NUSELO-370439 format. One line per field, with one value per atom (N, C-alpha, C): residue in three letters; residue number from 1; atom name; x, y, z; chain. Coordinates in steps of 0.02 Angstrom, whole numbers. Example, Ala and Ser with C-alpha at 12.3 -4.5 7.8 and 13.67 -1.06 7.14 Angstrom:
resn: (ALA,ALA,ALA,SER,SER,SER)
resi: (1,1,1,2,2,2)
name: (N,CA,C,N,CA,C)
u: (660,615,660,642,684,645)
v: (-284,-225,-165,-112,-53,2)
w: (390,390,390,354,357,394)
chain: (A,A,A,A,A,A)
//
This chain:
resn: (UNK,UNK,UNK,UNK,UNK,UNK,UNK,UNK,UNK,UNK,UNK,UNK,UNK,UNK,UNK,UNK,UNK,UNK,UNK,UNK,UNK,UNK,UNK,UNK,UNK,UNK,UNK,UNK,UNK,UNK,UNK,UNK,UNK,UNK,UNK,UNK,UNK,UNK,UNK,UNK,UNK,UNK,UNK,UNK,UNK,UNK,UNK,UNK,UNK,UNK,UNK,UNK,UNK,UNK,UNK,UNK,UNK,UNK,UNK,UNK,UNK,UNK,UNK,UNK,UNK,UNK,UNK,UNK,UNK,UNK,UNK,UNK,UNK,UNK,UNK,UNK,UNK,UNK,UNK,UNK,UNK,UNK,UNK,UNK,UNK,UNK,UNK,UNK,UNK,UNK,UNK,UNK,UNK,UNK,UNK,UNK,UNK,UNK,UNK,UNK,UNK,UNK,UNK,UNK,UNK,UNK,UNK,UNK,UNK,UNK,UNK,UNK,UNK,UNK,UNK,UNK,UNK,UNK,UNK,UNK,UNK,UNK,UNK,UNK,UNK,UNK,UNK,UNK,UNK,UNK,UNK,UNK,UNK,UNK,UNK,UNK,UNK,UNK,UNK,UNK,UNK,UNK,UNK,UNK,UNK,UNK,UNK,UNK,UNK,UNK,UNK,UNK,UNK,UNK,UNK,UNK,UNK,UNK,UNK,UNK,UNK,UNK,UNK,UNK,UNK,UNK,UNK,UNK,UNK,UNK,UNK,UNK,UNK,UNK,UNK,UNK,UNK,UNK,UNK,UNK,UNK,UNK,UNK,UNK,UNK,UNK,UNK,UNK,UNK,UNK,UNK,UNK,UNK,UNK,UNK,UNK,UNK,UNK,UNK,UNK,UNK,UNK,UNK,UNK,UNK,UNK,UNK,UNK,UNK,UNK,UNK,UNK,UNK,UNK,UNK,UNK,UNK,UNK,UNK,UNK,UNK,UNK,UNK,UNK,UNK,UNK,UNK,UNK,UNK,UNK,UNK,UNK,UNK,UNK,UNK,UNK,UNK,UNK,UNK,UNK,UNK,UNK,UNK,UNK,UNK,UNK,UNK,UNK,UNK,UNK,UNK,UNK,UNK,UNK,UNK,UNK,UNK,UNK,UNK,UNK,UNK,UNK,UNK,UNK,UNK,UNK,UNK,UNK,UNK,UNK,UNK,UNK,UNK,UNK,UNK,UNK,UNK,UNK,UNK,UNK,UNK,UNK,UNK,UNK,UNK,UNK,UNK,UNK,UNK,UNK,UNK,UNK,UNK,UNK,UNK,UNK,UNK,UNK,UNK,UNK,UNK,UNK,UNK,UNK,UNK,UNK,UNK,UNK,UNK,UNK,UNK,UNK,UNK,UNK,UNK,UNK,UNK,UNK,UNK,UNK,UNK,UNK,UNK,UNK,UNK,UNK,UNK,UNK,UNK,UNK,UNK,UNK,UNK,UNK,UNK,UNK,UNK,UNK,UNK,UNK,UNK,UNK,UNK,UNK,UNK,UNK,UNK,UNK,UNK,UNK,UNK,UNK,UNK,UNK,UNK,UNK,UNK,UNK,UNK,UNK,UNK,UNK,UNK,UNK,UNK,UNK,UNK,UNK,UNK,UNK,UNK,UNK,UNK,UNK,UNK)
resi: (1,1,1,2,2,2,3,3,3,4,4,4,5,5,5,6,6,6,7,7,7,8,8,8,9,9,9,10,10,10,11,11,11,12,12,12,13,13,13,14,14,14,15,15,15,16,16,16,17,17,17,18,18,18,19,19,19,20,20,20,21,21,21,22,22,22,23,23,23,24,24,24,25,25,25,26,26,26,27,27,27,28,28,28,29,29,29,30,30,30,31,31,31,32,32,32,33,33,33,34,34,34,35,35,35,36,36,36,37,37,37,38,38,38,39,39,39,40,40,40,41,41,41,42,42,42,43,43,43,44,44,44,45,45,45,46,46,46,47,47,47,48,48,48,49,49,49,50,50,50,51,51,51,52,52,52,53,53,53,54,54,54,55,55,55,56,56,56,57,57,57,58,58,58,59,59,59,60,60,60,61,61,61,62,62,62,63,63,63,64,64,64,65,65,65,66,66,66,67,67,67,68,68,68,69,69,69,70,70,70,71,71,71,72,72,72,73,73,73,74,74,74,75,75,75,76,76,76,77,77,77,78,78,78,79,79,79,80,80,80,81,81,81,82,82,82,83,83,83,84,84,84,85,85,85,86,86,86,87,87,87,88,88,88,89,89,89,90,90,90,91,91,91,92,92,92,93,93,93,94,94,94,95,95,95,96,96,96,97,97,97,98,98,98,99,99,99,100,100,100,101,101,101,102,102,102,103,103,103,104,104,104,105,105,105,106,106,106,107,107,107,108,108,108,109,109,109,110,110,110,111,111,111,112,112,112,113,113,113,114,114,114,115,115,115,116,116,116,117,117,117,118,118,118,119,119,119,120,120,120,121,121,121,122,122,122,123,123,123,124,124,124,125,125,125)
name: (N,CA,C,N,CA,C,N,CA,C,N,CA,C,N,CA,C,N,CA,C,N,CA,C,N,CA,C,N,CA,C,N,CA,C,N,CA,C,N,CA,C,N,CA,C,N,CA,C,N,CA,C,N,CA,C,N,CA,C,N,CA,C,N,CA,C,N,CA,C,N,CA,C,N,CA,C,N,CA,C,N,CA,C,N,CA,C,N,CA,C,N,CA,C,N,CA,C,N,CA,C,N,CA,C,N,CA,C,N,CA,C,N,CA,C,N,CA,C,N,CA,C,N,CA,C,N,CA,C,N,CA,C,N,CA,C,N,CA,C,N,CA,C,N,CA,C,N,CA,C,N,CA,C,N,CA,C,N,CA,C,N,CA,C,N,CA,C,N,CA,C,N,CA,C,N,CA,C,N,CA,C,N,CA,C,N,CA,C,N,CA,C,N,CA,C,N,CA,C,N,CA,C,N,CA,C,N,CA,C,N,CA,C,N,CA,C,N,CA,C,N,CA,C,N,CA,C,N,CA,C,N,CA,C,N,CA,C,N,CA,C,N,CA,C,N,CA,C,N,CA,C,N,CA,C,N,CA,C,N,CA,C,N,CA,C,N,CA,C,N,CA,C,N,CA,C,N,CA,C,N,CA,C,N,CA,C,N,CA,C,N,CA,C,N,CA,C,N,CA,C,N,CA,C,N,CA,C,N,CA,C,N,CA,C,N,CA,C,N,CA,C,N,CA,C,N,CA,C,N,CA,C,N,CA,C,N,CA,C,N,CA,C,N,CA,C,N,CA,C,N,CA,C,N,CA,C,N,CA,C,N,CA,C,N,CA,C,N,CA,C,N,CA,C,N,CA,C,N,CA,C,N,CA,C,N,CA,C,N,CA,C,N,CA,C,N,CA,C,N,CA,C,N,CA,C,N,CA,C,N,CA,C,N,CA,C,N,CA,C,N,CA,C,N,CA,C,N,CA,C,N,CA,C,N,CA,C)
u: (49,-8,47,39,70,21,32,-3,32,-14,9,-24,11,-5,26,-20,-44,-18,14,27,23,28,35,-13,-78,-132,-147,-209,-221,-244,-250,-273,-227,-229,-200,-227,-189,-208,-203,-266,-238,-168,-131,-63,-11,-38,5,38,65,92,75,78,87,119,148,199,150,137,117,167,143,191,159,180,141,203,203,243,228,251,244,271,228,252,296,311,387,412,475,519,482,445,432,413,384,351,407,484,540,543,517,522,458,397,331,323,280,267,196,200,157,109,70,22,-17,-35,-72,-143,-194,-272,-304,-364,-381,-468,-508,-567,-612,-633,-682,-752,-784,-853,-897,-935,-984,-948,-889,-856,-816,-809,-762,-690,-658,-595,-559,-511,-462,-391,-367,-268,-261,-192,-150,-79,-43,32,59,89,109,192,230,291,318,364,391,430,449,476,550,590,658,659,590,582,596,628,647,573,528,470,410,398,317,276,209,164,107,95,37,-15,-69,-134,-118,-155,-152,-159,-218,-244,-176,-142,-85,-14,4,66,93,157,195,177,133,119,148,133,125,197,226,288,286,296,302,366,377,454,441,496,520,575,588,634,629,666,663,690,738,778,726,668,632,539,551,492,444,444,391,397,346,334,299,315,294,244,227,175,186,236,227,188,146,102,103,123,146,64,74,8,-53,-82,-134,-210,-237,-308,-366,-428,-471,-505,-496,-513,-469,-412,-371,-392,-443,-483,-512,-490,-486,-471,-499,-468,-403,-336,-300,-271,-260,-235,-176,-128,-83,-109,-60,-75,-27,-28,58,29,45,39,84,63,88,119,166,192,223,209,199,254,302,368,354,328,305,241,252,208,131,83,0,-46,-91,-146,-216,-206,-273,-286,-339,-352,-368,-373,-403,-323,-272,-209,-179,-194,-168,-207,-166,-193,-191,-144,-150,-163,-207,-221,-205,-191,-195,-255,-265,-321,-369,-315,-330,-308,-291,-275,-326,-346,-393,-330,-353,-327,-368,-377,-415,-389,-392,-375,-421,-411,-481,-432,-485,-482,-487)
v: (-51,-9,63,108,182,232,281,336,387,428,501,558,611,663,737,766,819,888,939,992,1059,1116,1174,1211,1191,1225,1274,1330,1375,1417,1485,1553,1594,1577,1622,1692,1721,1780,1758,1781,1776,1801,1743,1760,1752,1718,1718,1626,1607,1534,1511,1441,1403,1356,1327,1234,1197,1118,1068,1016,982,949,863,810,747,707,690,637,583,517,456,420,381,352,299,296,246,244,225,248,200,145,104,157,214,237,283,277,304,267,195,174,186,211,218,283,278,342,372,449,487,542,550,604,657,712,764,763,764,763,816,832,897,879,904,918,970,1004,1070,1047,1099,1090,1045,1019,982,983,962,932,864,826,765,777,722,741,726,766,775,767,745,738,819,830,875,865,816,816,739,732,650,659,604,604,517,500,449,428,374,330,382,383,423,507,516,593,624,556,609,615,586,589,625,680,717,727,719,740,797,836,902,891,905,923,979,976,1053,1105,1137,1179,1196,1159,1166,1194,1167,1152,1224,1235,1296,1339,1302,1359,1318,1242,1204,1154,1129,1107,1035,986,917,898,881,868,818,781,747,745,710,705,634,594,507,500,543,537,541,587,617,586,561,509,574,609,665,707,715,729,812,850,913,934,998,1027,1112,1134,1199,1248,1269,1308,1378,1408,1466,1513,1571,1623,1569,1559,1543,1568,1541,1558,1540,1587,1550,1493,1466,1392,1339,1364,1314,1292,1335,1312,1237,1199,1136,1110,1046,1018,970,970,929,869,827,748,729,692,656,599,542,471,443,378,338,270,266,230,154,118,72,9,-7,-66,-34,43,66,119,105,146,208,204,264,301,355,393,375,395,387,439,457,511,474,418,387,381,414,416,329,273,212,184,211,175,179,228,242,205,172,129,175,210,264,319,354,423,444,509,549,591,633,647,709,749,815,856,927,983,1041,1087,1134,1206,1214,1282,1304,1381,1424,1476,1514,1566,1626,1677,1727,1783,1826,1866,1932)
w: (-7,3,-7,-38,-44,-36,15,17,-10,-48,-75,-39,-13,25,-44,-42,-90,-41,-55,-11,-77,-29,-83,-120,-113,-150,-99,-126,-79,-142,-136,-175,-218,-269,-306,-353,-378,-426,-508,-540,-601,-626,-652,-683,-621,-560,-514,-512,-464,-477,-415,-400,-336,-371,-331,-329,-279,-322,-276,-271,-218,-205,-181,-208,-181,-149,-86,-57,-37,-70,-76,15,8,73,85,23,15,-55,-55,-100,-171,-171,-202,-257,-255,-306,-356,-347,-384,-452,-479,-529,-581,-545,-569,-596,-653,-673,-615,-636,-585,-618,-591,-642,-597,-628,-587,-631,-593,-627,-585,-611,-562,-571,-531,-557,-525,-575,-545,-528,-497,-474,-540,-535,-577,-644,-647,-689,-690,-744,-736,-706,-683,-677,-722,-741,-803,-805,-853,-839,-851,-824,-816,-835,-807,-824,-805,-841,-816,-824,-790,-791,-761,-808,-818,-754,-736,-684,-656,-720,-717,-707,-744,-735,-808,-863,-917,-954,-962,-1007,-978,-999,-972,-1018,-1008,-1056,-1021,-1060,-1019,-1061,-1038,-1068,-1099,-1136,-1186,-1161,-1108,-1076,-1021,-1009,-964,-997,-1058,-1079,-1099,-1085,-1066,-1010,-978,-905,-852,-845,-792,-812,-761,-774,-707,-730,-679,-675,-614,-604,-551,-531,-472,-454,-384,-334,-309,-352,-305,-256,-240,-171,-124,-106,-86,-94,-126,-157,-171,-217,-210,-279,-310,-380,-362,-408,-405,-460,-471,-521,-514,-533,-537,-593,-563,-594,-601,-653,-699,-727,-714,-769,-748,-696,-674,-700,-714,-744,-693,-701,-672,-674,-737,-773,-741,-700,-665,-601,-580,-512,-500,-454,-460,-383,-353,-320,-389,-346,-381,-352,-401,-373,-389,-345,-372,-377,-422,-438,-451,-418,-445,-489,-542,-594,-566,-524,-497,-546,-544,-595,-663,-701,-737,-744,-780,-783,-845,-901,-960,-913,-935,-911,-930,-916,-938,-930,-992,-969,-955,-938,-934,-849,-812,-753,-720,-771,-743,-727,-765,-759,-680,-653,-603,-533,-489,-441,-366,-351,-286,-316,-257,-276,-205,-208,-150,-142,-71,-63,-91,-126,-165,-119,-148,-126,-167,-149,-161,-221,-270,-307,-304,-304,-315,-342,-407,-438,-451,-414,-415,-465,-505,-528,-493)
chain: (A,A,A,A,A,A,A,A,A,A,A,A,A,A,A,A,A,A,A,A,A,A,A,A,A,A,A,A,A,A,A,A,A,A,A,A,A,A,A,A,A,A,A,A,A,A,A,A,A,A,A,A,A,A,A,A,A,A,A,A,A,A,A,A,A,A,A,A,A,A,A,A,A,A,A,A,A,A,A,A,A,A,A,A,A,A,A,A,A,A,A,A,A,A,A,A,A,A,A,A,A,A,A,A,A,A,A,A,A,A,A,A,A,A,A,A,A,A,A,A,A,A,A,A,A,A,A,A,A,A,A,A,A,A,A,A,A,A,A,A,A,A,A,A,A,A,A,A,A,A,A,A,A,A,A,A,A,A,A,A,A,A,A,A,A,A,A,A,A,A,A,A,A,A,A,A,A,A,A,A,A,A,A,A,A,A,A,A,A,A,A,A,A,A,A,A,A,A,A,A,A,A,A,A,A,A,A,A,A,A,A,A,A,A,A,A,A,A,A,A,A,A,A,A,A,A,A,A,A,A,A,A,A,A,A,A,A,A,A,A,A,A,A,A,A,A,A,A,A,A,A,A,A,A,A,A,A,A,A,A,A,A,A,A,A,A,A,A,A,A,A,A,A,A,A,A,A,A,A,A,A,A,A,A,A,A,A,A,A,A,A,A,A,A,A,A,A,A,A,A,A,A,A,A,A,A,A,A,A,A,A,A,A,A,A,A,A,A,A,A,A,A,A,A,A,A,A,A,A,A,A,A,A,A,A,A,A,A,A,A,A,A,A,A,A,A,A,A,A,A,A,A,A,A,A,A,A,A,A,A,A,A,A,A,A,A,A,A,A,A,A,A,A,A,A)
//
């Protein structure tokens, strides 16, 4: 069993930045892909970004490309999501997830076995 704990959410202004962190309970997460998803009120959960086990390969949703950056520090069993140029449409609960057993990044939620509890991001104009 792996537990994921997100932090770093909060209130930001339009054009501002936030950095989310997701800490895994044990180092097993080193080898496996991780991802960030988000869910806004009355909307389905959507893919945001994913990173391979080594950190060498990343993919982003078109809506966040060139604004968000996913990275990981395997020594700390932590994945990050740097969010810049925030927009009101980025307001959502953000979840990190671990694709246990999979090295390559994945954009489909059903690929991920473990999920964090979520952290709220609110972008205010």
